[in-house]
C-alpha positions in Angstrom: 0.1 0.0 -0.1 1.2 3.5 -1.0 1.8 5.8 2.1 -0.7 8.7 2.3 0.2 11.7 0.6 1.1 14.6 2.7 1.3 18.2 1.8 4.7 19.8 1.5 4.7 22.6 4.2 7.4 24.3 2.2 4.7 25.6 -0.2 2.1 26.5 2.5 0.9 30.1 2.8 0.5 32.0 5.9 -3.3 31.3 5.7 -2.8 27.6 5.0 -0.7 27.3 8.2 -3.3 29.3 10.1 -6.2 27.3 9.0 -4.4 24.0 9.6 -3.3 25.1 13.2 -6.9 26.3 13.8 -8.3 23.0 12.9 -6.0 21.1 15.1 -6.8 23.6 17.9 -10.4 22.9 17.5 -10.0 19.2 17.5 -7.9 19.2 20.7 -4.8 18.3 19.1 -2.9 20.9 21.0 0.9 20.0 20.6 0.2 19.8 16.8 -1.6 23.3 16.7 1.3 24.7 18.8 3.9 23.5 16.3 1.9 24.8 13.2 1.5 28.1 15.0 5.1 28.4 15.8 6.1 27.4 12.2 3.7 29.9 10.9 5.3 32.6 12.8 8.9 31.6 12.0 8.0 31.6 8.2 5.7 34.6 8.3 6.7 36.8 11.3 4.8 39.9 10.3 1.3 40.8 9.7 -2.4 40.1 11.0 -2.1 36.4 10.7 1.2 36.1 12.7 -0.3 38.3 15.5 -3.2 36.0 15.7 -1.0 33.1 15.7 1.0 34.6 18.6 -2.2 34.8 20.5 -3.7 31.7 19.7 -0.7 29.6 20.7 -1.0 31.0 24.3 -4.5 29.5 24.4 -3.2 26.3 22.9 -0.4 26.0 25.8 -3.0 26.6 28.3 -5.4 23.9 27.0 -2.3 21.5 26.8 -1.8 22.0 30.5 1.4 24.0 29.9 0.6 27.2 32.3 4.2 28.5 32.1 4.4 28.4 28.4 0.9 30.0 28.1 2.0 32.8 30.4 5.2 33.3 28.4 3.3 33.5 25.2 0.6 35.8 26.6 3.3 38.0 28.1 5.0 38.3 24.6 1.9 39.1 22.9 1.3 41.9 25.3 4.7 43.3 25.1 4.7 43.2 21.4 1.2 44.4 20.7 0.1 46.5 23.7 -2.5 48.3 21.7 -3.9 45.3 19.9 -7.7 45.1 19.7 -7.6 41.7 21.4 -4.9 42.3 23.9 -7.5 41.7 26.6 -7.7 38.1 25.7 -4.0 37.8 26.3 -4.4 39.1 29.7 -7.4 36.7 30.2 -5.3 33.7 29.1 -2.5 34.8 31.4 -5.0 34.9 34.3 -6.5 31.5 33.5 -3.0 30.0 33.4 -2.4 31.0 37.0 -5.8 30.2 38.0 -4.8 26.6 38.9 -7.4 26.0 41.4 -8.1 22.1 41.3 -11.9 22.6 41.9 -12.4 25.4 39.4 -15.4 27.6 39.3 -18.0 24.9 39.1 -16.5 23.1 42.1 -16.4 26.4 44.2 -20.0 26.9 43.5 -20.9 23.3 44.3 -18.8 22.6 47.2 -18.7 26.0 48.9 -15.7 28.0 50.1 -15.7 26.3 53.5 -15.6 22.8 52.2 -12.3 23.0 50.2 -9.0 22.1 51.5 -6.9 25.4 51.3 -3.6 23.7 52.5 -2.7 22.6 48.9 -3.5 26.0 47.2 -0.4 28.2 46.3 -1.4 31.6 47.7 1.2 33.2 45.5 -0.5 31.9 42.3 -3.8 33.0 43.8 -2.4 36.5 44.2 -0.9 36.7 40.9 -4.0 35.5 39.2 -6.1 38.0 41.1 -3.8 40.9 39.9 -3.9 39.7 36.3 -7.7 39.7 36.3 -7.8 42.8 38.1 -5.7 44.7 35.6 -7.9 43.3 32.8 -11.1 44.7 34.4 -9.5 47.9 35.2 -7.9 48.5 31.6 -10.7 46.8 29.8 -14.0 47.2 31.7 -16.0 46.6 28.7 -14.2 43.4 27.6 -16.3 40.4 26.9 -14.0 38.7 29.5 -14.5 41.2 32.2 -17.6 39.6 33.7 -15.9 36.1 34.0 -12.7 37.8 35.4 -14.7 39.5 38.0 -16.3 36.3 39.2 -12.7 34.6 39.4 -11.5 37.7 41.2 -14.2 37.2 44.0 -13.5 33.5 44.0 -9.6 34.1 44.4 -10.2 36.6 47.0 -12.1 34.2 49.1 -9.4 31.5 48.6 -6.7 33.9 49.9 -8.9 34.8 52.7 -9.6 31.1 53.6 -5.9 30.6 53.4 -5.7 32.9 56.4 -8.6 31.0 58.2 -6.9 27.6 57.7 -3.7 29.0 59.3 -5.6 30.6 62.1 -7.5 27.2 62.6 -4.1 25.5 62.8 -2.9 27.9 65.4 -6.1 27.7 67.4 -5.9 24.0 67.8 -2.3 24.4 69.1 -3.5 27.1 71.6 -1.3 29.7 69.9 -4.0 32.3 70.4 -2.0 35.4 69.4 -1.0 33.9 66.3 -4.5 32.8 65.5 -6.1 36.2 66.2 -3.4 37.9 64.1 -4.2 35.8 61.1 -7.9 36.0 61.5 -7.7 39.9 61.9 -5.6 39.9 58.8 -8.4 38.0 56.9 -10.9 40.6 58.1 -8.8 43.6 57.2 -7.3 42.5 53.8 -10.3 40.5 52.5 -13.3 42.1 54.2 -16.0 41.4 51.5 -15.5 37.6 51.6 -17.6 34.9 53.2 -14.4 33.9 55.3 -14.9 37.2 57.4 -17.6 35.3 59.4 -15.3 32.6 60.5 -12.4 35.0 61.2 -14.6 37.1 63.5 -15.4 33.8 65.4 -11.8 33.0 65.7 -10.9 36.4 66.9 -13.6 36.0 69.6 -12.4 32.7 70.9 -8.7 33.7 70.9 -9.2 36.9 72.7 -11.4 35.2 75.2 -8.5 32.5 75.7 -6.2 35.4 76.0 -8.5 37.2 78.6 -8.5 40.1 76.3 -12.3 40.9 76.9 -12.5 44.3 75.4 -11.1 43.1 72.0 -13.4 39.9 72.4 -16.6 42.1 73.0 -15.6 44.3 70.0 -15.3 41.3 67.6 -18.6 39.8 68.7 -20.2 43.2 68.3 -19.1 43.4 64.8 -20.1 39.7 64.2 -23.5 40.2 65.7 -24.1 43.3 63.4 -22.8 41.7 60.2 -23.7 38.0 60.7 -26.8 38.0 62.9 -27.7 34.4 61.8 -24.2 33.0 61.9 -23.9 29.4 62.9 -20.8 30.3 64.6 -22.6 33.1 66.7 -25.2 30.4 67.9 -22.2 28.7 69.6 -21.3 31.5 71.7 -23.9 31.3 74.5 -23.0 27.7 74.9 -19.2 27.9 75.2 -19.0 25.6 78.2 -21.1 23.0 76.5 -18.9 22.6 73.4 -15.2 23.2 73.2 -14.3 25.6 70.4 -12.0 23.1 68.8 -15.0 20.6 68.5 -16.8 23.0 66.3 -14.3 22.5 63.4 -14.1 18.6 63.6 -17.3 18.2 61.3 
């Protein structure tokens, strides 16, 4: 049987490279798409098609689970074409590449912020991703990627806050009350609009109580009662003697 005939890429035009790469991208053949995009740019480094290839190769790297390459490609596009009509997409891909939370957005909505294990989340990646999405929505508020970016920012903000809560819980269980109060206080100050604020205030109340710092304890409880009058944490306070605080976090 004769081997299948293959096109000689030496004769391919920029449009041919682009259409073939786009087809591979749509089919999920990301390594092949990346190779074609890179060949296109090396053969035809100038013009609209080369620019589009530079942008789409970032997406191909992202889909191929190569976040570092996706970020590098996006950064390169932003540097070369800062005023390009689609530069907002480069920021979006860069943000997505840093957005490496295992559950993703759907998992966050289904599982809830308090049911995820924050110990394995890299806070540096969360912070960097947040800053990238923030730059996108600040520079391009009308971008079609702005709404999704804002949602991801809210999610990331809560991840960062829950990272503080996770550490505060650790200190509470080891009776390091000053450290626990400080981390909880940081969650309240740095990430006030997040759901984590509720538990942070509770930790502050219990930590200050253990430290016999009753004025600070009363201040934290007053803030909690105003902002979270129906809190499940608040319901525990009148029965402190009936249930040790560390038992509350066991479930």
